[in-house]
DSSP file (Angstrom, degrees, kcal/mol; ACC not computed):
  #  RESIDUE AA STRUCTURE BP1 BP2  ACC     N-H-->O    O-->H-N    N-H-->O    O-->H-N    TCO  KAPPA ALPHA  PHI   PSI    X-CA   Y-CA   Z-CA
    1    1 A M              0   0    0      0, 0.0     2,-0.3     0, 0.0     0, 0.0   0.000 360.0 360.0 360.0 148.6  -20.3   -2.6   14.8
    2    2 A S        -     0   0    0      2,-0.0     2,-0.3     0, 0.0     0, 0.0  -0.758 360.0-130.6-113.5 157.5  -20.9    1.1   15.4
    3    3 A A        -     0   0    0     -2,-0.3     2,-0.3     2,-0.0     0, 0.0  -0.793  20.1-169.8-106.1 153.5  -22.3    3.9   13.2
    4    4 A I        -     0   0    0     -2,-0.3     2,-0.5     2,-0.0    -2,-0.0  -0.998  11.8-147.7-143.1 141.3  -20.7    7.3   12.6
    5    5 A T        -     0   0    0     -2,-0.3     2,-0.3     2,-0.0    -2,-0.0  -0.936  19.6-173.5-111.3 130.1  -22.1   10.4   11.0
    6    6 A L        -     0   0    0     -2,-0.5     2,-0.6     2,-0.0    -2,-0.0  -0.916  22.6-142.8-124.5 147.9  -19.7   12.7    9.0
    7    7 A E        +     0   0    0     -2,-0.3    -2,-0.0     0, 0.0     0, 0.0  -0.959  34.9 171.5-106.8 120.8  -20.0   16.0    7.4
    8    8 A L        -     0   0    0     -2,-0.6    -2,-0.0     1,-0.0     2,-0.0  -0.893  39.4 -92.9-129.9 152.7  -17.9   16.0    4.2
    9    9 A P    >>  -     0   0    0      0, 0.0     4,-2.2     0, 0.0     3,-0.6  -0.360  40.3-116.2 -62.0 148.3  -17.5   18.4    1.3
   10   10 A D  H 3> S+     0   0    0      1,-0.2     4,-2.4     2,-0.2     5,-0.2   0.869 113.4  56.1 -54.5 -42.3  -19.8   17.6   -1.7
   11   11 A H  H 3> S+     0   0    0      1,-0.2     4,-1.5     2,-0.2    -1,-0.2   0.863 110.0  46.1 -64.2 -33.5  -16.9   16.7   -4.1
   12   12 A L  H <> S+     0   0    0     -3,-0.6     4,-2.7     2,-0.2     5,-0.2   0.927 108.9  54.9 -74.1 -43.5  -15.6   14.1   -1.6
   13   13 A V  H  X S+     0   0    0     -4,-2.2     4,-2.4     1,-0.2    -2,-0.2   0.922 106.9  51.4 -52.8 -46.8  -19.1   12.6   -1.0
   14   14 A E  H  X S+     0   0    0     -4,-2.4     4,-0.8     1,-0.2    -1,-0.2   0.911 111.7  46.9 -59.9 -41.6  -19.5   12.1   -4.8
   15   15 A R  H  < S+     0   0    0     -4,-1.5     3,-0.5     1,-0.2    -1,-0.2   0.894 112.6  48.8 -65.0 -39.4  -16.2   10.3   -4.9
   16   16 A L  H >< S+     0   0    0     -4,-2.7     3,-1.9     1,-0.2     6,-0.2   0.813  98.7  67.8 -71.6 -32.2  -16.9    8.1   -1.9
   17   17 A R  H >< S+     0   0    0     -4,-2.4     3,-1.1     1,-0.3    -1,-0.2   0.842  95.0  57.6 -60.3 -29.9  -20.4    7.1   -3.2
   18   18 A K  T 3< S+     0   0    0     -4,-0.8    -1,-0.3    -3,-0.5    -2,-0.2   0.652 116.6  34.3 -73.0 -11.4  -18.7    5.2   -6.0
   19   19 A H  T X  S+     0   0    0     -3,-1.9     3,-2.0    -4,-0.2    -1,-0.3  -0.055  75.9 134.0-130.2  28.9  -16.9    3.1   -3.4
   20   20 A E  G X  S+     0   0    0     -3,-1.1     3,-1.5     1,-0.3    -2,-0.1   0.854  70.5  55.1 -54.7 -41.4  -19.5    3.0   -0.6
   21   21 A E  G 3  S+     0   0    0      1,-0.3    -1,-0.3    -4,-0.2     4,-0.1   0.662 109.6  48.7 -66.9 -15.4  -19.0   -0.8    0.0
   22   22 A R  G <> S+     0   0    0     -3,-2.0     4,-2.6    -6,-0.2     3,-0.4   0.242  74.1 113.2-109.6  13.0  -15.3   -0.2    0.6
   23   23 A L  H <> S+     0   0    0     -3,-1.5     4,-2.6     1,-0.2     5,-0.2   0.869  75.9  52.9 -57.0 -38.5  -15.6    2.7    3.0
   24   24 A P  H  > S+     0   0    0      0, 0.0     4,-2.1     0, 0.0    -1,-0.2   0.909 111.9  46.5 -62.4 -39.1  -14.2    0.7    6.0
   25   25 A E  H  > S+     0   0    0     -3,-0.4     4,-2.4     2,-0.2    -2,-0.2   0.892 111.8  50.6 -65.7 -43.7  -11.2   -0.3    3.9
   26   26 A I  H  X S+     0   0    0     -4,-2.6     4,-2.5     2,-0.2     5,-0.2   0.936 111.8  47.4 -62.0 -46.9  -10.6    3.2    2.7
   27   27 A L  H  X S+     0   0    0     -4,-2.6     4,-2.6    -5,-0.2    -2,-0.2   0.912 111.5  51.7 -61.0 -42.4  -10.8    4.6    6.2
   28   28 A E  H  X S+     0   0    0     -4,-2.1     4,-2.1    -5,-0.2    -1,-0.2   0.915 111.3  45.9 -62.8 -43.5   -8.4    1.9    7.5
   29   29 A L  H  X S+     0   0    0     -4,-2.4     4,-2.0     2,-0.2    -1,-0.2   0.876 112.4  51.0 -68.7 -36.4   -5.8    2.7    4.8
   30   30 A G  H  X S+     0   0    0     -4,-2.5     4,-2.4     2,-0.2    -2,-0.2   0.905 110.3  49.9 -65.5 -38.6   -6.1    6.4    5.4
   31   31 A L  H  X S+     0   0    0     -4,-2.6     4,-2.8     1,-0.2    -2,-0.2   0.898 108.7  52.3 -65.1 -40.0   -5.6    5.9    9.1
   32   32 A R  H  X S+     0   0    0     -4,-2.1     4,-2.3     2,-0.2    -1,-0.2   0.914 110.1  48.6 -60.8 -42.4   -2.5    3.7    8.4
   33   33 A E  H  X S+     0   0    0     -4,-2.0     4,-1.4     2,-0.2    -2,-0.2   0.928 112.2  47.9 -67.6 -43.0   -1.0    6.5    6.2
   34   34 A I  H >X S+     0   0    0     -4,-2.4     4,-1.1     1,-0.2     3,-0.5   0.942 112.0  50.8 -61.0 -46.4   -1.7    9.2    8.9
   35   35 A H  H >< S+     0   0    0     -4,-2.8     3,-0.5     1,-0.3    -1,-0.2   0.886 107.2  54.1 -59.3 -40.1   -0.1    6.9   11.5
   36   36 A A  H 3< S+     0   0    0     -4,-2.3     6,-0.5     1,-0.2    10,-0.3   0.812 107.7  50.1 -63.5 -31.2    2.9    6.4    9.4
   37   37 A E  H << S+     0   0    0     -4,-1.4    -1,-0.2    -3,-0.5    -2,-0.2   0.664  89.8  99.1 -81.9 -19.3    3.5   10.0    9.0
   38   38 A M  S XX S-     0   0    0     -4,-1.1     3,-2.7    -3,-0.5     4,-0.8  -0.475  88.5 -98.2 -75.6 138.9    3.2   10.7   12.8
   39   39 A P  T 34 S+     0   0    0      0, 0.0    -1,-0.1     0, 0.0    -2,-0.1  -0.307 112.0  13.9 -53.1 131.5    6.5   11.1   14.7
   40   40 A G  T 34 S+     0   0    0     -4,-0.1    -2,-0.1    -3,-0.1    -3,-0.1   0.310 105.7  97.6  82.0  -9.4    7.2    7.8   16.4
   41   41 A G  T <4 S-     0   0    0     -3,-2.7    -5,-0.2     1,-0.1    -4,-0.1   0.951 111.6 -22.6 -75.5 -50.9    4.7    6.0   14.3
   42   42 A F  S >X S-     0   0    0     -4,-0.8     3,-1.4    -6,-0.5     4,-0.8  -0.212  80.3-171.1-156.6  50.0    6.8    4.5   11.6
   43   43 A E  T 34 S+     0   0    0      1,-0.3     2,-0.1     2,-0.2    -6,-0.1  -0.139  71.2   8.5 -54.4 138.6    9.9    6.7   11.6
   44   44 A G  T 3> S+     0   0    0      1,-0.1     4,-1.2    29,-0.0    -1,-0.3   0.056 106.3  90.7  84.9 -30.3   12.3    6.1    8.7
   45   45 A A  H <> S+     0   0    0     -3,-1.4     4,-2.8     1,-0.2     5,-0.2   0.864  77.4  61.2 -70.1 -36.6    9.9    3.8    6.9
   46   46 A T  H  X S+     0   0    0     -4,-0.8     4,-2.9   -10,-0.3     5,-0.2   0.897 103.1  50.9 -58.0 -42.3    8.3    6.5    4.9
   47   47 A E  H  > S+     0   0    0      2,-0.2     4,-2.0     1,-0.2    -1,-0.2   0.900 112.0  46.8 -63.1 -39.8   11.6    7.4    3.2
   48   48 A V  H  X S+     0   0    0     -4,-1.2     4,-2.6     2,-0.2     5,-0.2   0.946 114.2  47.6 -67.1 -47.3   12.3    3.8    2.3
   49   49 A L  H  X S+     0   0    0     -4,-2.8     4,-2.5     1,-0.2    -2,-0.2   0.898 111.5  49.6 -61.8 -43.5    8.8    3.3    1.0
   50   50 A E  H  X S+     0   0    0     -4,-2.9     4,-1.1    -5,-0.2    -1,-0.2   0.883 109.3  53.2 -63.1 -37.8    8.9    6.5   -1.0
   51   51 A F  H >< S+     0   0    0     -4,-2.0     3,-0.8    -5,-0.2    -2,-0.2   0.959 112.3  44.6 -57.6 -52.5   12.3    5.4   -2.5
   52   52 A L  H >< S+     0   0    0     -4,-2.6     3,-1.5     1,-0.3    -2,-0.2   0.846 108.5  56.1 -62.2 -35.8   10.8    2.2   -3.6
   53   53 A A  H 3< S+     0   0    0     -4,-2.5    -1,-0.3     1,-0.3    -2,-0.2   0.734  94.5  70.2 -68.0 -20.8    7.7    3.8   -5.0
   54   54 A G  T << S-     0   0    0     -4,-1.1    -1,-0.3    -3,-0.8    -2,-0.2   0.397 109.1-122.6 -74.5   3.2   10.0    5.9   -7.1
   55   55 A L    <   -     0   0    0     -3,-1.5    -3,-0.1     1,-0.1    -2,-0.1   0.953  37.3-162.7  50.9  62.4   10.8    2.8   -9.2
   56   56 A P        -     0   0    0      0, 0.0    -1,-0.1     0, 0.0    -5,-0.0  -0.222  23.5 -95.3 -69.4 161.3   14.5    3.0   -8.6
   57   57 A S     >  -     0   0    0      1,-0.1     4,-2.2     4,-0.0     5,-0.2  -0.302  37.1-106.3 -68.2 161.4   16.9    1.0  -10.9
   58   58 A P  H  > S+     0   0    0      0, 0.0     4,-2.6     0, 0.0     5,-0.2   0.892 123.2  53.9 -54.7 -41.5   18.1   -2.5   -9.7
   59   59 A Q  H  > S+     0   0    0      1,-0.2     4,-1.6     2,-0.2     5,-0.1   0.907 108.7  48.3 -61.3 -42.3   21.5   -0.9   -8.9
   60   60 A E  H  4 S+     0   0    0      2,-0.2     4,-0.4     1,-0.2    -1,-0.2   0.909 110.0  51.8 -67.3 -37.6   19.9    1.8   -6.7
   61   61 A I  H >< S+     0   0    0     -4,-2.2     3,-1.5     1,-0.2    -2,-0.2   0.942 109.0  50.7 -63.2 -46.8   17.8   -0.9   -4.9
   62   62 A L  H 3< S+     0   0    0     -4,-2.6    -1,-0.2     1,-0.3    -2,-0.2   0.799 109.7  51.4 -60.9 -28.6   20.9   -2.9   -4.2
   63   63 A G  T 3< S+     0   0    0     -4,-1.6    -1,-0.3    -5,-0.2    -2,-0.2   0.470  81.0 125.7 -86.1  -1.1   22.6    0.2   -2.8
   64   64 A L    <   +     0   0    0     -3,-1.5    -3,-0.1    -4,-0.4   -16,-0.0  -0.389  33.2 173.1 -64.0 129.4   19.8    1.0   -0.5
   65   65 A K        -     0   0    0     -2,-0.1     2,-0.1   -17,-0.0    -2,-0.0  -0.959  36.0 -99.8-131.7 150.2   20.9    1.4    3.1
   66   66 A P        -     0   0    0      0, 0.0   -22,-0.0     0, 0.0     0, 0.0  -0.390  41.7-107.0 -69.3 146.7   18.9    2.6    6.1
   67   67 A S     >  -     0   0    0    -23,-0.2     4,-2.8     1,-0.1     5,-0.2  -0.245  31.1-108.1 -63.8 162.8   19.3    6.2    7.2
   68   68 A E  H  > S+     0   0    0      2,-0.2     4,-2.7     1,-0.2     5,-0.2   0.927 121.5  52.3 -59.2 -45.3   21.3    6.8   10.4
   69   69 A R  H  > S+     0   0    0      1,-0.2     4,-2.2     2,-0.2    -1,-0.2   0.926 111.6  44.8 -59.0 -47.0   18.0    7.7   12.2
   70   70 A L  H  > S+     0   0    0      2,-0.2     4,-2.6     1,-0.2     5,-0.2   0.923 112.8  52.0 -62.5 -44.7   16.3    4.5   11.1
   71   71 A R  H  X S+     0   0    0     -4,-2.8     4,-2.7     1,-0.2    -2,-0.2   0.921 110.3  47.6 -55.2 -47.9   19.3    2.5   12.0
   72   72 A E  H  X S+     0   0    0     -4,-2.7     4,-2.3     2,-0.2    -1,-0.2   0.875 111.3  50.8 -64.8 -38.7   19.5    3.9   15.4
   73   73 A E  H  X S+     0   0    0     -4,-2.2     4,-2.3    -5,-0.2    -2,-0.2   0.938 112.5  46.3 -64.1 -45.5   15.8    3.4   16.1
   74   74 A V  H  X S+     0   0    0     -4,-2.6     4,-2.7     1,-0.2    -2,-0.2   0.927 113.0  49.9 -63.5 -44.7   16.0   -0.3   15.0
   75   75 A L  H  X S+     0   0    0     -4,-2.7     4,-2.1    -5,-0.2    -1,-0.2   0.879 109.8  50.7 -59.6 -39.5   19.1   -0.8   17.1
   76   76 A S  H  X S+     0   0    0     -4,-2.3     4,-2.1     2,-0.2    -1,-0.2   0.908 112.5  46.2 -64.9 -42.8   17.4    0.8   20.1
   77   77 A L  H  X S+     0   0    0     -4,-2.3     4,-2.6     1,-0.2    -2,-0.2   0.885 110.4  53.9 -67.4 -37.1   14.4   -1.5   19.7
   78   78 A L  H  X S+     0   0    0     -4,-2.7     4,-2.4     2,-0.2    -2,-0.2   0.898 108.1  49.7 -64.4 -39.9   16.7   -4.5   19.2
   79   79 A E  H  X S+     0   0    0     -4,-2.1     4,-2.2     2,-0.2    -2,-0.2   0.928 112.9  47.1 -64.5 -45.0   18.5   -3.8   22.5
   80   80 A K  H  X>S+     0   0    0     -4,-2.1     5,-3.0     2,-0.2     4,-0.6   0.903 111.4  51.6 -60.6 -39.3   15.1   -3.5   24.3
   81   81 A R  H ><5S+     0   0    0     -4,-2.6     3,-1.0     1,-0.2    -2,-0.2   0.931 109.7  48.3 -65.2 -46.4   13.9   -6.7   22.7
   82   82 A K  H 3<5S+     0   0    0     -4,-2.4    -1,-0.2     1,-0.3    -2,-0.2   0.878 114.2  47.3 -60.5 -39.7   17.0   -8.6   23.9
   83   83 A A  H 3<5S-     0   0    0     -4,-2.2    -1,-0.3    -5,-0.2    -2,-0.2   0.544 112.3-121.3 -80.7  -6.8   16.5   -7.2   27.3
   84   84 A G  T <<5S+     0   0    0     -3,-1.0    -3,-0.2    -4,-0.6    -2,-0.1   0.781  79.1 117.6  72.9  26.2   12.8   -8.1   27.3
   85   85 A T      < +     0   0    0     -5,-3.0     2,-0.3    -6,-0.2    -4,-0.2   0.138  28.2 135.7-113.2  21.8   11.8   -4.5   27.9
   86   86 A L        -     0   0    0     -6,-0.5     2,-0.1    -5,-0.1    -9,-0.0  -0.502  45.6-142.5 -70.3 127.8    9.8   -3.7   24.8
   87   87 A S     >  -     0   0    0     -2,-0.3     4,-2.6     1,-0.1     5,-0.2  -0.310  32.3 -98.4 -77.6 174.9    6.5   -1.9   25.6
   88   88 A E  H  > S+     0   0    0      1,-0.2     4,-1.9     2,-0.2     5,-0.1   0.924 128.0  48.9 -61.6 -42.6    3.4   -2.7   23.6
   89   89 A E  H  > S+     0   0    0      2,-0.2     4,-1.9     1,-0.2    -1,-0.2   0.878 110.8  49.7 -63.6 -38.5    4.1    0.4   21.4
   90   90 A D  H  > S+     0   0    0      2,-0.2     4,-2.5     1,-0.2    -2,-0.2   0.892 108.0  54.2 -66.4 -39.9    7.7   -0.7   20.9
   91   91 A E  H  X S+     0   0    0     -4,-2.6     4,-2.4     2,-0.2    -2,-0.2   0.895 108.7  49.5 -62.2 -40.9    6.6   -4.2   19.9
   92   92 A Q  H  X S+     0   0    0     -4,-1.9     4,-2.0     2,-0.2    -1,-0.2   0.906 111.5  47.5 -63.8 -42.4    4.3   -2.7   17.2
   93   93 A R  H  X S+     0   0    0     -4,-1.9     4,-2.2     2,-0.2    -2,-0.2   0.889 110.7  52.5 -66.2 -37.9    7.1   -0.6   15.9
   94   94 A W  H  X S+     0   0    0     -4,-2.5     4,-2.3     1,-0.2    -2,-0.2   0.924 109.3  49.6 -63.4 -44.6    9.5   -3.6   15.9
   95   95 A E  H  X S+     0   0    0     -4,-2.4     4,-2.0     1,-0.2    -1,-0.2   0.895 109.7  51.2 -62.7 -39.2    6.9   -5.7   13.9
   96   96 A R  H  X S+     0   0    0     -4,-2.0     4,-2.5     2,-0.2    -1,-0.2   0.900 110.6  48.6 -63.6 -40.4    6.5   -2.8   11.4
   97   97 A Y  H  X S+     0   0    0     -4,-2.2     4,-2.5     2,-0.2    -2,-0.2   0.872 108.2  54.1 -70.9 -33.5   10.3   -2.6   10.9
   98   98 A E  H  X S+     0   0    0     -4,-2.3     4,-1.9     2,-0.2    -1,-0.2   0.900 110.8  47.0 -63.4 -37.5   10.5   -6.4   10.4
   99   99 A F  H  X S+     0   0    0     -4,-2.0     4,-2.2     2,-0.2    -2,-0.2   0.909 111.1  50.9 -68.1 -40.1    7.9   -6.1    7.7
  100  100 A L  H  X S+     0   0    0     -4,-2.5     4,-2.2     2,-0.2    -2,-0.2   0.886 109.1  50.9 -62.2 -37.7    9.7   -3.2    6.1
  101  101 A E  H  X S+     0   0    0     -4,-2.5     4,-2.7     2,-0.2    -1,-0.2   0.902 107.6  54.2 -61.5 -42.0   12.9   -5.3    6.2
  102  102 A H  H  X S+     0   0    0     -4,-1.9     4,-2.2     1,-0.2    -2,-0.2   0.920 108.8  48.5 -61.6 -43.6   11.1   -8.1    4.5
  103  103 A L  H  X S+     0   0    0     -4,-2.2     4,-2.5     1,-0.2    -1,-0.2   0.893 111.0  49.8 -65.6 -37.9    9.9   -5.8    1.7
  104  104 A V  H  X S+     0   0    0     -4,-2.2     4,-2.8     2,-0.2     5,-0.2   0.898 109.4  51.8 -65.2 -40.3   13.4   -4.4    1.2
  105  105 A R  H  X S+     0   0    0     -4,-2.7     4,-2.7     2,-0.2    -2,-0.2   0.921 110.1  49.2 -62.8 -42.4   14.8   -8.0    1.0
  106  106 A I  H  X S+     0   0    0     -4,-2.2     4,-2.4     2,-0.2     5,-0.2   0.953 112.4  48.0 -59.3 -48.7   12.3   -8.9   -1.6
  107  107 A A  H  X S+     0   0    0     -4,-2.5     4,-2.1     1,-0.2    -2,-0.2   0.905 113.1  47.6 -59.9 -41.7   13.1   -5.8   -3.6
  108  108 A K  H  X S+     0   0    0     -4,-2.8     4,-2.4     2,-0.2    -1,-0.2   0.885 111.0  51.3 -68.1 -38.8   16.9   -6.5   -3.4
  109  109 A S  H  X S+     0   0    0     -4,-2.7     4,-2.0    -5,-0.2    -2,-0.2   0.915 112.5  45.8 -62.0 -42.2   16.4  -10.1   -4.4
  110  110 A K  H  X S+     0   0    0     -4,-2.4     4,-2.0     2,-0.2    -2,-0.2   0.871 112.0  51.5 -69.4 -36.0   14.4   -9.2   -7.4
  111  111 A A  H  X S+     0   0    0     -4,-2.1     4,-1.7    -5,-0.2    -2,-0.2   0.893 109.7  50.2 -64.4 -42.0   16.9   -6.4   -8.3
  112  112 A A  H  X>S+     0   0    0     -4,-2.4     5,-3.2     1,-0.2     4,-0.7   0.919 109.1  51.9 -62.2 -43.9   19.8   -9.0   -8.0
  113  113 A L  H ><5S+     0   0    0     -4,-2.0     3,-0.9     1,-0.2    -2,-0.2   0.905 106.9  52.7 -61.5 -42.9   17.9  -11.4  -10.3
  114  114 A K  H 3<5S+     0   0    0     -4,-2.0    -1,-0.2     1,-0.3    -2,-0.2   0.858 113.3  44.9 -59.7 -35.1   17.4   -8.6  -12.9
  115  115 A L  H 3<5S-     0   0    0     -4,-1.7    -1,-0.3    -5,-0.1    -2,-0.2   0.499 115.5-115.9 -90.5  -2.4   21.2   -8.0  -12.8
  116  116 A G  T <<5 +     0   0    0     -3,-0.9     2,-0.4    -4,-0.7    -3,-0.2   0.765  63.1 150.0  77.9  25.3   22.0  -11.7  -13.0
  117  117 A I      < -     0   0    0     -5,-3.2     2,-0.3    -6,-0.2    -1,-0.3  -0.798  46.5-126.2 -96.6 133.9   23.6  -11.7   -9.5
  118  118 A K        -     0   0    0     -2,-0.4     2,-0.2    -3,-0.1    -5,-0.0  -0.562  27.7-158.8 -75.9 136.6   23.4  -14.9   -7.5
  119  119 A T    >>  -     0   0    0     -2,-0.3     4,-0.8     1,-0.1     3,-0.7  -0.602  34.2-100.8-107.5 171.8   22.0  -14.4   -4.0
  120  120 A V  G >4 S+     0   0    0      1,-0.2     3,-0.7    -2,-0.2    -1,-0.1   0.868 124.6  56.5 -57.9 -35.9   22.3  -16.5   -0.8
  121  121 A E  G 34 S+     0   0    0      1,-0.2    -1,-0.2     2,-0.1    -3,-0.0   0.795 100.1  59.2 -67.5 -27.4   18.8  -17.9   -1.6
  122  122 A D  G <4        0   0    0     -3,-0.7    -1,-0.2     1,-0.1    -2,-0.2   0.713 360.0 360.0 -74.0 -22.2   20.1  -19.0   -5.0
  123  123 A G    <<        0   0    0     -4,-0.8    -3,-0.2    -3,-0.7    -2,-0.1   0.457 360.0 360.0  95.9 360.0   22.8  -21.2   -3.4
């Protein structure tokens, strides 16, 4: 493990002292968020996650569809994956989109249950 020294504003230091034992976790979460906002980092996912964080109605969740930009990005990665030409960065983005799809499927399944709609999983 390595040590790092930071100069931070006093108000932030006070807030962090209360969570000193969780600093590595706090930094990891912050870095993930910054990475998600970076172009090419997790394009399209931010809009989906913000939508879900807005606590949409079950009907709105069931109507959720990917933006054209997100759809094109996923299709591009899918073509590369089928051709076996995914770079390491592409593979990471593919895995993030798979996880995002998993989250959306869970949200849609729960929304369908709230509305009393049978899903494929229900039989």
